[in-house]
Phi, psi and omega in degrees: 000126182277138181271133176230127175271132174236116179275152183063038189272009185267347182201171174055223181301318181300317179296319178297322179292317178302313181298315183294315183290322178293323177293334180276359175104004175275151166271120186256127173257106183269121180255129176205161180302323177208158178291164177228159178299323181294317179292319179298320179294318179295318180299320180291332182279338182271173178297149180305130179085356181290329180230127173242143179243139180234122178275120181200139175272109184291352173284349178276081185299319182294338182270357185293325179297315179293324178302309181294320178300316180294320179296316179296321180294322183279319189246345181099198185301147179257119180270320185227152175224125176245107179275088184256330187300143178177170177237154184241043182304127177264160175158142174293135184305319184296338183246357184284127178298146181302324181297326178289322177297314181296322180294318177300313180295323183291312185277325185270337184239301185296314183300309179297327178294313182291320177298316178299319178305319181287321184287321186294338180298317178286327177297318180296323178294326180277341180077021177198160177163158179227131177237130177233122179254135178270114176257219181192155174295343177296341179293336183236354181233130183287137175223129179300140178071014178233024186297317182287316177302314179298323179297319179294321182284329175292324179296327179293326177294314177298319177300316181299310184296317181287321180294327177301322177293319181295320191259356183303317181294341179270004179080022183249129176263148179224119181223167178233151173241130182246094177288154170268213178286116182245149181283081178225183181299333182286345179241012183292345178285348179288139175281167176301322178296319179295319178296317180296322179297317178295317180298318183295329181270002177270145183303323182268004175060036177201171174265145173289161182243160178307322181298329179294319178293318181299320178296323179293318177297316178301317179301314182293331179275343183266191182296331180296337182259012187296333179244026176245121178206150179073024183239166177237124178256121181269132179235091186215020180058024178083022179297326181254012181294000000 
């Protein structure tokens, strides 16, 4: 059974990805600041050992090396890494507190880069591995009050493309998935009118769902994604088409 780490795996998109990958036969190590009732329920419903949860604050950059070391010691080699965890703090740049800017950069950009740095070392030794980074359509489309968030997600795209070049010879693929507006906690502030407006301007006249993103991640981690690297797959029901 191949081990895949999923960050932010206790709720929303991360939980959907954990569910999909565990059903596909991967052993999923879900990392989140704390466990959730939804993750505990999913873990109980799956085969014993199919899902493991690790409580860790991904803002603790200095602790990431020990985190990966402990996971390898407990579960063995790491085949896949899904950098899903992140925050979507909104705010006009001119009024956004510096602490909020730093937190966005720390959790959305620095943390996944450093975590990947630790994980790829074991992947390179094994001569195989899959990395999937969660970006956003905000990385390529302007949205008011999301300039800093968009900057973090755009940086993940650049990181993905360049890292794919670095790791290709080692048999490791690196890709990104860019969701649009998805029905998760990060978009719960939208009114029904706002959701309908987004759906109407999408080519498919609807919003994408967490399961759609999870299926895309599964594809990239499976045999279908063996020759796909350095690319970004958009999952937004045609919102940016």
